[in-house]
C-alpha positions in Angstrom: -23.6 -17.3 10.1 -24.5 -13.7 10.3 -20.8 -12.9 11.3 -19.5 -14.9 8.5 -21.6 -13.0 5.9 -20.6 -9.7 7.4 -16.9 -10.8 7.2 -17.3 -11.8 3.5 -19.1 -8.3 2.7 -16.3 -6.4 4.5 -13.6 -8.5 2.8 -15.1 -7.8 -0.7 -15.3 -4.1 -0.1 -11.6 -4.0 1.3 -10.3 -6.2 -1.5 -11.9 -3.8 -4.2 -10.5 -0.7 -2.5 -7.2 -2.3 -1.6 -6.5 -3.5 -5.3 -7.5 0.0 -6.8 -5.5 2.1 -4.3 -2.6 -0.2 -3.5 -3.5 -0.1 0.2 -3.6 -3.4 2.3 -7.2 -3.0 3.4 -6.3 -2.5 7.1 -7.7 1.0 6.9 -11.2 -0.6 6.4 -10.9 -3.9 8.2 -9.4 -2.9 11.6 -12.0 -0.1 12.4 -15.0 -2.3 11.3 -13.7 -5.2 13.3 -12.8 -3.3 16.4 -15.4 -0.5 16.5 -18.5 -1.9 14.6 -18.1 -5.7 15.7 -16.3 -5.4 19.1 -13.5 -7.8 18.1 -10.3 -7.6 20.1 -7.7 -5.3 18.5 -5.2 -8.3 18.7 -7.3 -10.5 16.3 -8.3 -7.5 14.1 -4.5 -6.7 13.5 -3.9 -10.5 12.8 -6.9 -10.6 10.3 -5.5 -7.4 8.7 -2.2 -9.2 7.9 -4.1 -11.8 6.3 -6.1 -9.3 4.3 -3.0 -7.8 3.0 -1.7 -11.1 1.7 -5.1 -11.9 0.1 -5.4 -8.6 -1.4 -1.9 -8.8 -2.8 -2.6 -12.5 -4.1 -5.8 -11.6 -5.8 -4.7 -8.3 -7.4 -1.0 -9.2 -8.3 -2.1 -12.2 -10.6 -4.2 -9.8 -12.7 -1.6 -7.1 -12.6 1.2 -9.4 -13.7 -1.0 -11.0 -16.4 -1.7 -7.5 -17.9 1.8 -6.1 -17.3 0.7 -3.3 -15.3 3.0 -3.5 -12.3 6.7 -2.9 -12.4 8.4 -6.2 -11.2 12.0 -4.9 -11.3 11.0 -1.9 -9.0 9.1 -4.1 -6.6 12.0 -6.5 -6.2 14.6 -3.8 -5.9 12.7 -1.8 -3.4 11.6 -4.8 -1.3 15.2 -5.2 -0.2 15.0 -1.9 1.5 11.6 -2.4 3.0 12.6 -5.8 4.4 15.9 -4.4 6.0 13.9 -1.6 7.5 11.2 -3.9 9.0 13.7 -6.0 10.5 15.5 -3.0 12.1 12.1 -1.7 13.2 11.3 -4.9 15.1 14.7 -4.8 16.8 14.3 -1.1 17.8 10.7 -1.8 19.1 10.6 -0.9 22.8 14.0 1.0 22.5 13.2 3.9 20.1 10.4 6.3 20.8 7.8 6.0 17.9 6.8 9.7 18.4 9.2 11.0 15.9 8.3 8.4 13.3 4.6 9.3 13.6 5.4 12.9 13.1 7.8 12.4 10.2 5.6 10.0 8.1 2.5 12.0 8.9 4.1 15.1 7.4 5.4 13.0 4.4 2.0 11.7 3.7 0.4 15.0 3.9 3.1 16.3 1.5 2.3 13.3 -0.8 -1.4 14.3 -0.8 -0.4 17.9 -1.6 1.8 16.4 -4.5 -1.1 14.5 -5.9 -3.3 17.5 -5.9 -0.6 19.3 -8.0 -0.6 16.4 -10.5 -4.4 16.6 -10.7 -4.3 20.4 -11.5 -1.3 19.8 -14.0 -3.6 17.2 -15.8 -0.5 14.9 -16.8 1.4 12.5 -14.6 3.9 11.1 -17.2 7.4 12.5 -16.6 9.7 13.2 -19.6 13.2 13.9 -19.1 15.9 14.5 -21.7 18.4 12.7 -19.6 16.8 9.8 -17.9 17.8 8.8 -14.4 21.2 6.9 -14.6 20.4 4.5 -11.8 17.1 3.6 -13.2 18.6 3.0 -16.6 21.3 0.8 -15.1 18.9 -1.2 -13.2 16.4 -1.3 -16.2 13.6 0.1 -14.0 12.0 2.2 -16.8 9.0 0.5 -18.2 5.6 0.8 -19.9 2.0 -0.4 -19.3 -1.2 -0.5 -21.4 -3.9 1.9 -20.0 -7.2 0.4 -20.9 -8.9 3.7 -19.9 -6.9 5.8 -22.3 -6.8 2.8 -24.8 -2.9 3.3 -25.4 0.5 2.1 -24.2 2.1 4.5 -21.7 6.0 4.6 -21.5 7.3 6.1 -18.3 10.7 6.8 -16.7 11.6 6.1 -13.0 13.3 9.1 -11.2 15.1 9.6 -7.9 15.8 5.9 -7.0 17.8 6.7 -3.9 15.0 8.9 -2.4 12.4 6.1 -3.2 14.7 3.5 -1.6 15.1 5.7 1.5 11.3 6.1 1.9 10.9 2.5 1.5 13.5 1.7 4.2 11.8 4.2 6.4 8.4 2.7 5.7 9.9 -0.8 6.7 11.1 0.7 10.0 7.7 2.2 10.6 6.0 -1.0 10.0 8.2 -3.0 12.2 8.4 -0.5 15.0 4.7 0.7 14.9 3.0 -2.4 13.6 1.2 -0.4 10.9 0.6 -1.3 7.2 2.9 0.4 4.8 0.8 0.5 1.5 0.3 4.3 1.6 4.1 4.7 2.2 4.9 2.5 -0.7 2.5 4.4 -3.0 4.1 7.6 -1.9 7.6 6.5 -2.7 6.6 5.2 -6.1 4.3 8.1 -7.1 5.6 11.1 -5.3 9.4 10.6 -5.1 10.1 8.2 -8.1 7.5 9.9 -10.4 5.7 6.6 -11.6 2.3 6.8 -12.9 -0.4 6.0 -10.4 -1.6 2.8 -12.0 1.8 1.1 -11.9 2.5 2.6 -8.5 -0.7 1.1 -6.8 -0.3 -2.3 -8.6 3.4 -2.5 -7.7 2.5 -1.5 -3.9 0.0 -4.4 -4.1 2.8 -6.9 -4.9 5.2 -5.5 -2.3 2.8 -5.4 0.5 2.0 -9.2 0.1 5.8 -10.0 0.2 6.2 -7.8 3.3 3.1 -9.2 5.1 4.0 -12.7 4.4 7.3 -12.3 6.3 5.4 -11.2 9.5 2.4 -13.5 9.1 4.3 -16.3 10.8 4.8 -14.3 13.9 1.2 -13.4 14.2 0.2 -17.0 13.6 2.2 -18.3 16.5 1.3 -15.7 19.0 -2.3 -16.7 18.4 -3.4 -13.3 16.7 -4.8 -15.1 13.7 -8.3 -16.5 14.2 -9.5 -18.8 11.4 -13.2 -18.0 12.1 -12.3 -14.3 11.4 -9.4 -14.4 8.9 -10.9 -17.1 6.6 -14.1 -15.4 5.5 -12.4 -12.2 5.3 -9.7 -13.7 3.0 -12.4 -15.3 0.8 -14.3 -11.9 0.4 -10.9 -10.1 -0.2 -9.7 -12.5 -2.9 -12.9 -12.1 -4.8 -12.9 -8.2 -4.2 -9.2 -7.9 -5.2 -9.8 -9.6 -8.4 -12.8 -7.4 -9.1 -10.8 -4.3 -8.0 -7.8 -5.1 -10.2 -10.1 -5.1 -13.3 -11.9 -1.9 -12.2 -8.6 -0.1 -11.6 -7.5 -0.8 -15.2 -10.6 0.8 -16.7 -10.7 3.6 -14.4 -8.9 6.9 -15.5 -5.9 7.6 -13.4 -7.4 11.0 -12.5 -10.4 9.3 -10.7 -8.0 6.9 -8.9 -6.1 9.9 -7.6 -9.3 11.8 -6.6 -10.3 8.7 -4.5 -6.7 8.3 -3.1 -6.1 11.9 -2.0 -8.6 12.3 0.9 -7.4 8.9 2.2 -3.8 9.7 2.2 -4.5 13.0 3.8 -6.6 11.3 6.5 -3.8 8.8 7.3 -1.1 11.4 7.4 -3.1 13.6 9.6 -4.0 10.8 11.9 -0.3 9.8 12.1 0.8 13.4 12.7 -1.6 14.1 15.4 -0.8 10.7 17.0 2.7 11.9 17.4 1.2 14.5 19.8 -0.9 11.9 21.5 -4.2 12.8 20.0 -6.3 10.2 18.4 -8.8 10.7 15.7 
């Protein structure tokens, strides 16, 4: 009974954080399950996959209702992520993961640096005289109502090929390294495609659920998903993600970015050092 309560609490916290930041919750769940509770890493990863789906389900409903996420961008980029994930799974055991760790570690550190620049600039909305022709053709430009600022924000999507390339690489990393790609998705949307942070994190939430659902079957049949671990986590996460989606909309984008920067720096540094065989 005590373990169930702990799982519910962990799920609640992971759901809130995942919905606000566009991360899958694995950065919270996997360390807690393995280090604090002594659960086998195999089952922790399986629970993390369920956590991603639960976070996505709980948050996406609210974001769709309030028209915060960009559905067109999500569906377009999911093509590249899925192809990359399939390729990564095929290359597993053939290609050395060291290079990917180094590349994506550096990319995440750069993304963190770019977020600090946006914090200093005080504005994250891009205005171009000539909008991106690919974004215009695919009708990716959009708007959302920012409850914190109490206004409708129109934004343009830029550098679509660069964003698609990062998503393809993120898919390869997910399939090859078995890692969550929420930070990469936010990086592609925010850093490369110049979307505001709120649509970036909410769109990332939707995309993570689609990607995770594709791989959940594999984890289920290889016995990695244990109901006694996954079910209470998922219940806590569904409640937390619903709460987090509401909190995110009333938080100023600046505060979301302040919370996100140290996390993305930590993940980037962790991946970069792991490429040299150093674990932190």
